[in-house]
N, C-alpha and C positions, 0 to 999 in steps of 0.2 A: 420755606422751611418744611419738614414735615410735620405733618400731623402727630403728636403723642399716641394717639390711639393705633395708627399705624406701625410705630416702631413693636407696639405690644404685638401685633399682628405677627409680624417678622421675626420679633423674638420666639414667640411660639412655634412658630414654624421651624425656625432652626432646630430649637429643642426636638421638634418630633423629627425631624432628619436626622438629629444627632442619635436619636432613640433607634430608629431605621439602621443605621450604621452599624449601633452596637449589635443589635440583634441579627444582621447581619453577619457582622464576622463571628459571633458565637456560632449561627446554622451552618456555616460553610466549614466550620471547623471539626465538622460530627461526621461519625463512618457512613463512608457510601459501601455498604453493602458488600455484597459478593460480586466474582466478575460477571457472573450471568445477569444478576441486576444492572451493572453497570453497563453492560452492553446493551440491553433493553434501553435506558433512560437515554445512553449516548444517542442512540437511533430517535428518541423522542425530541432530543435537545437540537441536534439538525435539522430535521425535519423542521420544527416549529420554528427557527432562525430564518431557513432558507423563506420559509413561506412569505414569515415577516416582512425581511429585506426585499420582494419582489410585492408584496401588499403594499410597502409605504413607498416605493418608488414610484409607482403608479400614482397613488395620492398623491406623493408630494408635487408632480406635475397637472394635477387638476388643481391643486389648492394654489399653487404659484400662476395658473390662468384666471382661477377666481380673484385672485387679489387685485389682476390688471385690470378686469372688467370693472372691479368695487372702484379703483382709481378712477378711470375713466367713466365711469357714472357720475361721481361729485364732481369730478374737475368740469365735465360737460353741461352740469345743472348748476354751473354759477356758484359752486364751494369748493373751491381751489385751496383754500387754509385747509380741508379738512378729508381730501383726497389721499393725500401722504399719510397722515396720522393713522387715517381707517385702515387702509391697507396693509400697513404695516403691522398694526394691530391685528389685523387677520392672520397673516403670515406667524406672528407670534403665539397666537391661540392657537393656531392648527399644529404648530411645532410640539409646543408646549403637551397638548395631546395626544401627539404622536410616540411624545415618548412616555408619556403615561402608560400608554398602551402596552410598549416595549418593556417600562420596568417591570408591568406585572407580568409579561411574557418571563421574562427573564430570571427573575425568582421565582416562578413557578416552576422551571426545568428543572431550576438545581435544588428547589427544596422535595421535589419527588421523592428522588432518590433514598435522600436520608430519611424521608418520612419510612420507606419502603424499610430500610435498614434497619429504622427503632421497632420496627412491628416485630424482629425478628426476637425481641425480649419481653417487649413493652407495650402495649397500647396506649397508656398514659404517655410514656415520652413520645410515641406515635402523632399523639392529639399535638401535643405540645409543639412538636417541630412543624407540621403542616400547620398549624394556627400563627405558629410565628412567622412562617412563610405570608401567610395571607395577610399579617398586622404589617409587616416590612412594606406590602405594596399599598394597603390602605396609608398607610403613616405618609408615604411618600406622593402617592396620587394627590390625597387631600391638600397636604402641605403647598405640592407644586399648585395645585389650582387656585389657593390664594395667594401664594407667593406672584403667582403670574397676574393676578388683576391689580392686586396691590402694586406691583413694579409698574406696570404698562400706566396707572391712573397717576404714580408719579412722574413717570416720563414723558406724560404727555399733558403734563403741566399742573396735575394736583387742585385745577380751577374746579369746586364743588358743584358750580351752577353749571358746567361746560361740560367737564371730561367724564362725566357719567356717560353723556350722549353719545362718546368717542369711543369710549372703552367696549360699546356694543361689540364693534369688529372682532374683538378677543374673543368675546362668547361666540359668537358666528361660525369663528376659525375652527375653534374646538369642538363644537359641532356639527360642523362639515367633515370633518378628522373622523369625527365617534360615528357616524351613518356609515361610511364606508370600513371603519375597522370592525365596526358591530356587524354589518352585512356581510363581509368578505367574510370575517370568521364563522359567522353563523352558518352559512354557506359551505365552507369548508368541513364546519367539524359536524356536521346534520348529515350531509351527503357521506362523509368516511360512516359516521353511525347505522347510517341505514342501510348501506352496501354490507357493512360489516353483519348486521344481526340477520337481515334475510337470508345472505347464503349461509352465514354460518349457523345462527341459531335453527333457524327453521328448513333451511335444506339438507344442510350436511349435521344437525342438530351435535354441532360442537359448544364448549361455552362462550363465554363471551370473549375472553380476552386470552382463548387459544393461541399458544402460539403457530399453529398452522394458516389460521387464518392472514392471507394477505392484508387485509383492510385494517388490521387490527392496531397495526403503530401508527398509521393515518390518523384513525380514532383519538388514538389516546393524541396526537400531534393537535389533534381539533378541540379537547379541551383546554390546550393552552391557548389557541390562536383566537378561539370565540370566547370561551367563558372568562378567560384571564385577560390578553389583550383588549378584546372587544369593552366587556364591560369595565376595566380599567377605563378607557377613553372615554365611556358613557358616561360613569359619575362624576370623572374629571368634569365633561362638560355640565353636567347638571348643578354642579358646585360653583363652577365660573358663572353660568349663563343666569343662575336665579340669582346669586350677589348680584349680579350687575341690573337686571329687574327691579330687585330690591331699592337698588340703590338709586336709578332714574325716579322711584316714588319717591324717595328720599328727597328729591331734589325740590319739590312741589311745598314740602314744609320747611325749609332752607329759614325763612323769618322765624319760625319758631323754636326748632332745634339747631340751627346752624350746622355744622360741617358732622356733629355728631349724629344726626338722622342718617345723613348720607354715610358715613361709615360703619353706622350699627351693624348691617349685617357682614362684614367682614370681620369684626369684632366678634360677634357672637359664636362665628362659623370657627373661628379661632379658637375660641375657649370651650366649645365644644368637641376640637381635637384634643385639645388639653384634659377634657372628659376621658375622652375614645382611647387615651394613653393609658389612663388610670384604669380603667378597666379591662384593658387587655394584657396588663400585669396581675390582674388579679385572675388571669382565667389559668387553672392549672388541669392537669392530664392527671387522672388516677384509673391505675389497674382495674378492670371490672365495672367501671363505671359507666353511665350513659353520657356520650361526649358530648350531647346538646345540652346537659343540665349543666355545664363550666361554662359554656358559650353564652345560654340564656341568663347566667347568673351574671356575668360580663356586661351583655346588655342593659339588663336593669340596675346594674351597679353605673353603665353610661348616662342613663338615661336620667336619672335621678340626679347625679352631680351636673349634668346638663341642665336640668330646671332648677339648681341653687345656682348655676352659673348664669343663667336667664333672669333671676331676679333683680340679682347687683349689677348684671350688665344694662339693664331696661332702664332701673334707679339712676344709674350713673349717665348713660348717654340720653335718656329719654325724660328726665325727672324734670324738665323744664315746664310740665304741665303737672298742676295737680294732682291730675286723674290718672297718673303713670302706671297704676297696678292692672290698669284694664289692658295693657299693652302685654305687659306680664301675664296675665289671664290667657291672653291672643295665643302668646309663646307657647304656653301649656297646651293649647290645643292643637299647634303641631307636633308636642310630641307626644300627645296621647294619640295621635292617628297614625304616628309610624309604627307605635305599640301596638294598634288594633289593626292595621295591614299585616303587620307579621302574622298575627294570630289568625286572621279569616284566610289568610294564604295556609299557615298549618294545618286549618282545620279541611282547607278542601284538596290538599295535596299528600296530608299524611294518611298512611293505612289504618290508624286507631281509630278515624272517623268514617262516617256513613258515607259520604261521597266517592273514596277508593274501593272502600268494600264491595261499593253496589257494583263497581264495574267490574273488579275482579269477579261478583258472583253472575255477571251477566257474561263473564268470558267462559265460562261452561257450557253457554248453547252457543257458541262461535263466534267468527270476528264481527259478524253485520253487528249481533246484538252490545257487543264490548264498543265499538264505535258512535252507535247511538247513546250507549249509556254516557259513553266519555263524552261527546257533542256538547249533549245536555247539560252534564257540570258544569263545564265552560260557559254555556248562555245564563244557568243560575249563579253562577260567582258574580256576574255584573249586578246585581242586586243590592247587596249589602255595601260593599265598596262604594258605589254610587252615592247611596245614601249619608254615606259619612263624609264623603267628601262634600256633597252639598250643605251637611250640619256644621262641616267646621268653617266652612266658608261664611255660610251665615252669620255663625257664633262670634267668628275672628271679627268678622266685618261689624257685627253688635259692638264687640269689646272697644273695637277703635272708636264707634260712632260716639260712646260711652265718656271717651277722655273730653268731647267737648272740642275737640278742632276739626276745622272747616280739611275735609282730605283725610281725619283719622280713619275713617272707616277701610279704605282700599289700605292703607298704612297699619292696619289691623290682620288684613290679608298677607302684608308683606310679612310680618313679625311673626305668624303662624307657621310661614314657609320657612324661615330661616330656623324656627325651632324644630323643625322636621329635620331641617338639615345637619343641625348640631350632629347627631349621632352618624353622620356618614361615613366616618373613618372607623369606625366599628362594624358597621355591616357591609363596608366594602371587603375587610379581614374577615367577615364569614363568606363573605362571600368567593373569593379567592381559594380560602380553602376548601371549596367544596373541589373543584379541579384538580387539584394535589392531592387532595383523599383519594379522586377518582384516578387520577396516573399513579399512584402510589398502589391501589388495588390493581393497576395493571400489570405495572412489575411485579409485583408479587405472582400474580398469576402467572407470566409468561416465561418468568425466571425459575418456576418448578419450585418455590420453597415448600415448606412442609404444612399440611392441614392447620396445624393450629395457628401459623402465622395469617394464612387465610383467612381465617375465622378473627382473626382482632380487625385486619382491614376490612373486612366484610361491616364491619360494625362501623368505623369510622366512615366509608364511603356510603352506609346509608345516610349517616349523618349528614354528611358531605350535599347528598343530594337533597335534602332536606334546608339546608342551609342554602342553596341556590334558590330553591324556590321561592323560598322566604323573602330573598335582595331583589328578587325580581319582585315581587310585592310592593314592596318597600320604594324601589325603582319607579313605578306607574304612580304610587300612589303621591311622592313626590314630584314627579312629571306633572299632575293632575294641579296641584297648588302651584306651581312653579309656571306654568303655561295662562293660567288667568293671571298670575301678576305679570307675566311679560304682555301678554295680550294689552292688560291695563298702561304698561308703558310703553305699545305702539300707539295709543290712543292721545298720550301724554305729549308723544314725541310729534305727531301730526299735527297737534296743537302748536307745539312750539314753531312747528316748520311754516303752516297757515297763518299764524295768528289769529284765529279762531277757535274757540271750544270746540273740543269733539268729543263727544259725551253719550252720544246717542247713534246704533246702529239699528238703521231703520228696515229689518226681514221683509215688510211689505214691497219695499223697493224693488222692481224686478233685477237691476242688476245686481243687487246686494243679494237676491234671492238664488239668483243662478251664480255666485259666486259661492253662495253658502253649498246650494247643492254639489258644485266641483271640487268643494275642500273632500265632502265626504265620501265621494268619487277617487279622489286620488288616496284616500287612507285604503280601500280595499284594494286598487289597481296596486299600490306597491307591495301592497301583502301578496296579493297574487303572485306579482313577480319574484317575489323572494322565495313563497313555496314553491313556485315552478323550477328557479335558479335550483332548488335542492334536487328536485325529481330527476332533472336531466342529468346533473352529476351523477346523483348516485346511480342512476342507467349505467355508466361509464363505468362504474365502480364494481357493480355487480357484474357486470359484462367479464371486467377482466378477473376479478375472483374467483368468476366461474371456470373462465378458462384452466386460471392457477389450478384449480381443484380436481383438475379435470389429469392432472400428475399423480400417478398412484406414489409416487415417494414422499410427495410435500403431505398428502392425506396420512399417511404412516409414520410422519414425522423423523424420516432420515435424511430430508434436504429442506433447506431454507427456505420457505417463501420469498418472492420478489417484492420487498415490502416498498422500497421505493418507485418501481410503477407507480403502483395504486398513490399515492404520496404525490407521484406527478401530474397524474389523471387528476385529482382531485384537487390540487393547488391552482394546475388551469381553469379548470372546470369553475372555481369560484372566484378567481379575478377577472374572468372574462362576464361571469354575470353579474356581478356587483355595480359596474358601469352604468350600465340603461338606467337603473331604476335609481338610483344616487343622482345622476344627472335630471331625470325626471321631476323628481323631488325640489331641484334648486330651480328648474328651469319655470316651471309650469306656474306657480305663484306670482313669479316676476312677471310672465305673461301677462298672467288675470288684474295682476294692479297696473300694468302697463295700458293695458285697452278697458279697463273697468275702473278705476281710480281705488283712492286707498278705503271709500267705505266699502266697496264690493269686496276688497282685499280684507276687510275687517270681518266681516260675515264668512267669508273662506275660513281665515285663521279660527274664529271662534267654532264652525261645524266643524271642522276638520279634529281639531283638538278634543272635543265631547265625543268625537266617533272614533280617533286616534285611543283616545283611552278605555272605552268600552271594548273594541275590538281587540285591543294590549290584554286587558284583561280574560278576555274568552282563551284567547290562542297559548296565555301563561299558565292561565289555572287548568286546562283542558291538557296542554300537553304535560303539564307535572304530574296533575291524577294518572293518566294514562300510564306513564312511568311508573309510578309508585305502586298503581295496582297490580303491573306488571312484576315490579320486587317485591310485594307482598306472595302474590302467588308462587315464587320463587325460595319462601322461606317455607312453602310444603302447604301453604293452604290450596283450598281444590284442586287437589292433585300434585301441587308442586311442579316441578320441573321436568321437560319433557311431554306433561300431560297436553290435551287437547286445548283445556283452558290456557295454559301456559302459551301456545301457539296463536291462540286469539288474542291474548295479550301483547305479546311481542309485536302482531301487525299493528294493534292500536297504539302502541308505544314508537313504530315508524311513523306513522303519522303525526303523533303529538311532539314527534323531534323538531321537522321544521315550524311547528305552532310555537315551543317551548324557548329557544334554542337560536332561530331565525328572526321570525316577521316579526314574533313579540317583542323581544328586546329592542329588533331595528324600530319599532312604534315608540318606544319611550322616546329614539333621539329624534326619528322623522317629527313628531310632535312641538319639540323645543328647535328644533332646528328650523322649522318653519315659522315660529317668534321670532329667531334670531335673526332670521332672513330680513321678514317683514322690516323688522327695526333698521336695520343696516342699510337696506334699498327703500327705504321711505322716500328718501328726496324725489325718485321717480315717478311716483305714484300721485303725487298732488295734481 
């Protein structure tokens, strides 16, 4: 019999999918603009769909091979009863993650043209369309994640003491696909962007989305395959992996809460999805208003309603203990951390604040001082987030212990993680809004729309850059709580497999210290490979663009550039470059665990997680600050466009591009993939 709580989860997900269907129907009925706009939009759509098809064909082969390996691992270690179930869960998780990425991209490439068309008459309508497009992705992806975990749990027997340890395969499959989707899409988008900027802006002195630039369509395609498809898969696996980790911790409290403690994360995330739907429907664009005001209002409405739902959810599901209110406070800590991370990211990446203004000021003395200042900002950004993560973990753990339940401290950290996840659908909405607005701005520019239309889109595009930066902050914040959760789930799994309590990792042990050292090394090596891949592919793009720029007819605007040639170069480079880092991340920890066993792998996982969080903060925020320093100068500050300061800022931005859109976001997935991998392969590390 399916538990009543699961029926509530399924019902809310169905409602969310129904709302997404209504929004999709309404959005697709809107005007698609001028023939020139449609021509540009069609080129973006065709390029994005071609890349996604080739990328996911490659990922599918890798995922099937991985599932076979996992089946063999379980079968050969004497767990034949789990072999097929775990391998099947991996395939289902991988398939759902792939669908999540494709859905995000499919919606985005159909919303961009309608947003551009709306901007011809109203910036309020343009905001409505682009935000609704983001909402469709956010609702579908979050619903699919919750439905995927719930239905897999039911399909594998719904045994509260056994099934949570099996469905981790679902989370691992989702993480595996998300890593390749984010990495491949990130390499594509930033190689095209760097190539377009360096040859177009710096060398030729033409605008960002100038129709004469052969790399500009590839750049706009990249927004969809990297920021939409990649991030969609990223947040899909975040929700899945974190829910499963919390369910595993709930097994230890089964004598107290029963199945309610195990299903708590799914139910609360479903209620958060309901809160997000309310927040989304409250957002309305107004002509002349700041788009961020409307989106921020929707976010705070979502957070407040989530807190109310959290109170009643904790009382209902965890009310078996007299001190259940402390679990509610732990959940509030998670919600507060999500708000804090958004505000911190805004401070470090918005031109209204000191860090970006410092970088813009440094640009007046050349690219070297711009780069030094930007990297300094990136290093600085680790301080406050690390302190806040530490305070949140300490507070939520303390709240858990105050319930008086044995093991309540760790479950308190799980409740905090779920509290942060409750607003995920709304955050994903804001994230997908960013590339839609960016694409719409490119369509407006390339179609030769009047200046007033461009001004409307410039304002929306600037808001999109802010939301993309904010959601990266949220993603790493939620990942930081999640990996602590998954690390403890790994220790619980080892305890179950060995029959001995595994509660202490001794860093003074030589194998553990070596494992920890190699964990930190892997994070830096992975980031290096990701950034190098952008550099190599961008070099090919730059060479191709330079060759086309030698044609006077292209520069005069009388001949159309060969956009398809640059798209093919970028696609081939991204797909070729994503395989080695992805395989390294899967194979390396497996070798460590086999050779040095489970405690050394625990050290590996612990230090890789800490290093990955800090490096992701550096890369994300430095890149975002460089980007917005360039855009700040383009508003007229420090000499404006085509000034020496602007040229220096463009160079700084091209360094920040692979930081914030390739290596940084891929690290979010990396640290969760390492955690789910250790859980799935735990039997061979004993």
